[in-house]
C-alpha positions as CSV (number, residue, x, y, z in Angstrom):
1,M,11.5,-8.6,23.3
2,N,10.6,-11.0,20.4
3,N,13.3,-12.1,18.1
4,P,12.5,-12.1,14.3
5,N,11.7,-15.8,14.3
6,S,9.1,-15.5,17.1
7,I,7.5,-12.5,15.2
8,D,7.3,-14.6,12.0
9,I,5.6,-17.4,14.0
10,E,3.1,-15.0,15.6
11,L,2.4,-13.4,12.2
12,K,1.5,-16.8,10.6
13,L,-0.7,-17.6,13.6
14,L,-2.5,-14.3,13.3
15,I,-3.1,-14.7,9.6
16,E,-4.4,-18.2,10.1
17,A,-6.6,-17.1,13.0
18,I,-8.1,-14.4,10.8
19,Y,-8.9,-16.9,8.1
20,L,-10.5,-19.4,10.5
21,K,-12.5,-16.8,12.4
22,Y,-13.5,-14.3,9.7
23,S,-12.8,-16.2,6.4
24,Y,-10.6,-13.4,5.1
25,D,-7.6,-15.1,3.5
26,F,-4.3,-13.2,3.7
27,R,-2.2,-16.4,3.7
28,N,-0.8,-15.9,0.2
29,Y,-0.2,-12.2,0.4
30,A,3.4,-11.0,0.0
31,G,5.2,-11.5,3.3
32,A,7.3,-8.4,3.7
33,S,4.5,-5.9,3.0
34,Q,2.1,-7.8,5.2
35,K,4.6,-8.0,8.1
36,R,5.2,-4.2,7.8
37,R,1.5,-3.4,7.9
38,I,0.8,-5.7,10.9
39,L,3.7,-4.4,12.9
40,H,2.5,-0.8,12.2
41,A,-1.1,-1.8,13.2
42,M,0.2,-3.4,16.4
43,T,1.8,-0.1,17.5
44,Q,-1.2,2.0,16.5
45,M,-3.6,-0.3,18.2
46,H,-1.5,-0.3,21.4
47,C,-0.6,-3.9,21.5
48,E,2.7,-5.2,23.0
49,S,2.9,-8.2,20.7
50,I,1.3,-9.7,17.6
51,S,-0.1,-12.4,20.0
52,E,-1.9,-9.7,22.0
53,L,-3.3,-8.3,18.8
54,Q,-4.4,-11.8,17.8
55,A,-6.3,-12.3,21.1
56,K,-8.1,-9.0,20.6
57,V,-9.0,-9.8,17.0
58,L,-10.4,-13.2,17.9
59,H,-12.7,-11.9,20.6
60,D,-13.7,-8.6,19.1
61,P,-15.0,-8.2,15.5
62,D,-14.6,-4.4,15.7
63,T,-10.9,-4.9,16.4
64,F,-10.7,-7.1,13.3
65,M,-12.4,-4.4,11.2
66,E,-9.9,-1.9,12.5
67,L,-7.0,-4.2,11.6
68,L,-8.5,-4.8,8.2
69,Q,-8.0,-1.1,7.4
70,Y,-4.2,-1.5,7.9
71,L,-4.1,-4.8,6.0
72,T,-5.8,-3.2,3.0
73,I,-4.4,0.3,3.0
74,P,-5.5,1.9,-0.3
75,T,-2.9,3.7,-2.3
76,T,-4.7,5.2,-5.2
77,E,-5.8,8.4,-7.0
78,M,-8.2,9.3,-9.8
79,F,-6.8,8.7,-13.3
80,R,-3.6,7.3,-11.7
81,D,-1.0,6.7,-14.4
82,P,-2.8,8.9,-17.0
83,D,-1.1,7.2,-19.9
84,Y,-2.9,4.0,-18.9
85,F,-6.3,5.7,-19.2
86,L,-5.3,7.4,-22.4
87,A,-4.4,4.0,-23.9
88,L,-7.7,2.6,-22.8
89,R,-9.5,5.5,-24.5
90,E,-7.5,5.2,-27.7
91,Q,-6.8,1.5,-28.0
92,V,-9.5,-0.3,-26.1
93,V,-12.6,1.9,-26.4
94,P,-12.9,1.5,-30.2
95,F,-13.4,-2.3,-29.6
96,L,-15.8,-1.8,-26.7
97,K,-18.0,0.4,-28.9
98,T,-18.7,-2.7,-31.1
99,Y,-20.6,-4.4,-28.2
100,P,-24.3,-3.6,-27.7
101,S,-23.8,-3.8,-23.9
102,L,-20.7,-4.0,-21.7
103,K,-19.8,-5.6,-18.4
104,I,-16.7,-4.2,-16.7
105,W,-15.0,-5.4,-13.5
106,I,-13.0,-3.1,-11.3
107,A,-11.3,-5.7,-9.0
108,G,-9.9,-4.3,-5.8
109,C,-11.7,-1.0,-6.3
110,S,-10.7,0.3,-2.9
111,T,-12.2,3.7,-2.1
112,G,-13.5,4.2,-5.6
113,E,-11.0,6.4,-7.4
114,E,-10.4,3.9,-10.2
115,L,-14.1,3.3,-10.5
116,Y,-15.0,7.0,-10.9
117,S,-12.2,7.4,-13.4
118,M,-13.5,4.6,-15.5
119,A,-17.1,5.9,-15.3
120,I,-16.0,9.3,-16.5
121,L,-14.1,7.8,-19.4
122,L,-17.1,5.7,-20.4
123,K,-19.4,8.6,-20.1
124,E,-17.3,10.7,-22.4
125,E,-17.1,7.9,-24.9
126,G,-20.8,7.4,-24.9
127,L,-20.6,3.9,-23.3
128,L,-21.7,4.5,-19.7
129,E,-25.4,4.0,-20.2
130,R,-24.9,0.6,-21.8
131,S,-22.4,-0.6,-19.3
132,I,-22.7,-2.5,-16.0
133,I,-19.7,-2.0,-13.8
134,Y,-18.8,-4.4,-11.0
135,A,-16.8,-2.7,-8.3
136,T,-15.4,-5.3,-5.8
137,D,-13.2,-5.2,-2.8
138,I,-12.6,-7.2,0.4
139,N,-12.8,-4.1,2.6
140,P,-16.5,-3.1,3.4
141,H,-15.4,0.3,4.7
142,S,-13.6,1.0,1.4
143,L,-16.7,-0.1,-0.5
144,D,-18.9,2.2,1.6
145,K,-16.6,5.2,0.8
146,A,-16.7,4.3,-2.9
147,K,-20.5,4.2,-2.8
148,K,-20.6,7.7,-1.3
149,G,-18.3,9.2,-3.9
150,I,-16.9,11.8,-1.5
151,F,-13.2,12.7,-1.8
152,S,-10.9,15.3,-0.2
153,L,-10.9,18.7,-1.9
154,D,-7.1,19.0,-1.5
155,R,-6.6,16.1,-3.9
156,V,-8.7,17.4,-6.7
157,R,-5.9,19.5,-8.3
158,N,-3.9,16.4,-8.8
159,Y,-6.9,14.5,-10.0
160,T,-7.6,17.3,-12.5
161,A,-4.1,17.2,-13.9
162,N,-4.3,13.4,-14.3
163,Y,-7.7,13.7,-16.0
164,Q,-6.4,16.2,-18.5
165,A,-3.3,14.1,-19.2
166,A,-5.6,11.0,-19.7
167,G,-7.3,12.8,-22.6
168,G,-10.3,14.2,-20.7
169,K,-12.8,15.9,-23.0
170,K,-14.5,18.3,-20.6
171,S,-13.8,20.3,-17.5
172,F,-13.1,17.9,-14.6
173,S,-15.2,20.2,-12.3
174,D,-18.3,19.2,-14.4
175,Y,-18.3,15.9,-12.6
176,Y,-18.4,17.0,-9.0
177,T,-19.8,19.5,-6.5
178,A,-17.5,21.1,-4.0
179,A,-18.6,21.8,-0.4
180,Y,-16.3,22.8,2.5
181,D,-13.2,20.5,2.3
182,S,-14.7,17.8,0.1
183,V,-16.1,17.1,-3.3
184,L,-19.1,14.9,-4.1
185,F,-19.1,13.2,-7.5
186,D,-22.2,13.1,-9.7
187,R,-24.4,10.2,-8.6
188,S,-25.3,9.4,-12.2
189,L,-21.8,8.0,-12.6
190,C,-22.8,5.1,-10.4
191,E,-26.3,4.4,-11.6
192,N,-25.1,1.2,-13.3
193,V,-22.5,0.2,-10.7
194,S,-22.9,-3.0,-8.6
195,F,-20.7,-2.8,-5.4
196,A,-19.8,-6.2,-3.9
197,D,-17.5,-7.8,-1.4
198,H,-15.3,-10.2,-3.3
199,S,-12.0,-11.8,-2.5
200,L,-9.5,-12.8,-5.3
201,A,-8.1,-15.3,-2.7
202,T,-11.3,-17.2,-2.0
203,D,-14.2,-16.3,-4.3
204,S,-15.0,-17.4,-7.8
205,V,-16.1,-15.8,-11.0
206,F,-19.5,-14.2,-10.9
207,S,-20.1,-12.9,-14.5
208,E,-18.7,-12.8,-18.0
209,T,-17.0,-9.5,-18.6
210,H,-15.5,-7.5,-21.5
211,L,-12.9,-5.5,-19.5
212,I,-11.2,-6.2,-16.2
213,C,-9.1,-3.6,-14.4
214,C,-7.1,-4.8,-11.5
215,R,-4.3,-2.4,-10.9
216,N,-1.8,-2.3,-8.1
217,V,-3.5,-5.2,-6.3
218,M,-1.5,-8.2,-7.3
219,I,1.8,-6.6,-6.2
220,Y,0.6,-7.6,-2.7
221,F,0.1,-11.2,-3.6
222,N,2.6,-14.1,-3.7
223,Q,3.0,-16.1,-6.9
224,D,0.4,-18.6,-6.1
225,L,-2.3,-16.0,-5.4
226,Q,-1.3,-14.1,-8.5
227,E,-1.8,-17.3,-10.5
228,R,-5.2,-17.7,-8.9
229,A,-6.3,-14.1,-9.7
230,L,-5.1,-14.4,-13.3
231,G,-7.1,-17.6,-13.7
232,L,-10.2,-15.9,-12.4
233,F,-9.7,-13.0,-14.9
234,H,-9.2,-15.4,-17.8
235,E,-12.3,-17.3,-16.9
236,S,-14.4,-14.2,-16.5
237,L,-13.4,-12.4,-19.7
238,C,-15.3,-13.0,-22.8
239,H,-13.6,-14.1,-26.0
240,R,-11.0,-11.4,-26.9
241,G,-11.8,-9.4,-23.7
242,F,-9.4,-7.0,-22.2
243,L,-7.3,-7.0,-19.0
244,G,-5.6,-3.9,-17.4
245,L,-3.0,-4.3,-14.7
246,G,-0.8,-1.9,-12.7
247,S,2.5,-0.5,-13.9
248,K,4.5,-2.9,-11.8
249,E,2.5,-6.0,-12.6
250,S,2.9,-8.4,-15.5
251,I,1.7,-11.8,-16.7
252,D,4.9,-12.5,-18.5
253,F,6.1,-15.2,-16.1
254,S,2.7,-16.6,-15.3
255,S,1.3,-19.9,-16.4
256,H,-1.4,-17.8,-18.0
257,A,1.0,-15.8,-20.2
258,N,-0.1,-17.8,-23.3
259,H,-3.7,-17.0,-22.6
260,F,-3.2,-13.3,-23.2
261,E,-1.5,-11.1,-25.8
262,P,-0.2,-7.6,-25.1
263,L,-2.3,-4.9,-26.7
264,V,-0.4,-1.9,-25.1
265,K,2.4,-3.7,-23.2
266,S,3.9,-0.4,-21.9
267,Q,0.6,0.2,-20.0
268,R,0.0,-3.4,-19.1
269,I,-3.1,-3.8,-21.2
270,Y,-3.7,-7.3,-22.5
271,R,-6.2,-9.1,-24.6
272,K,-7.5,-12.6,-24.1
273,C,-6.4,-14.9,-26.8
């Protein structure tokens, strides 16, 4: 049986192999979380060791895509942390309404819950039609699911409660059609959405934006990668643009801290200086 040191060596070799073979860069992701996910994947994919998993990944792209689902497990829900969306509605939207057109970046959009939440909020505030939303993620399977806008019916009750707490102005059921055990969200919500594969670890800025939401993504990054991501956000945002982070994320100890000022600090909403 491998001792911990051997496992750590194998883990580094696997991550390096993924980068060299597929150009997916997980080298600066938080070690403990990454290790936990890979060990779980190893068991689920019936491998006796990380080295065996690495061999399969190197020789079979389908195996890599299967592993990618474990490396990027989405933990999200619609209108997650309702106070955050309420703060966006009350504190950020009034500024956004002053622009003739808007560009919004949902970085790490996963399976789309954050995206549809944002689209609904924008629609209710009369901003959706003049907005372009960039929804990006490194996982193509997650992006495909986000494009489809189909979610499990058993989660809708929780989504509805979140929506109401976030200041929703209509009946949440107005935005979806239920069938069997799923709900399909109104396709008009995504008419101005551009879905794209984008990595905060390797890719560059692609557009000037007015608002960036990257929530509960950087908690999986080490400090170097967090610095890189914040640098991308600062470069992408227009003068006095807005940045929304997750409840456990902050820029306070970053080299970019002086480039942003807190707008609603309790909800991790910042404004570019």
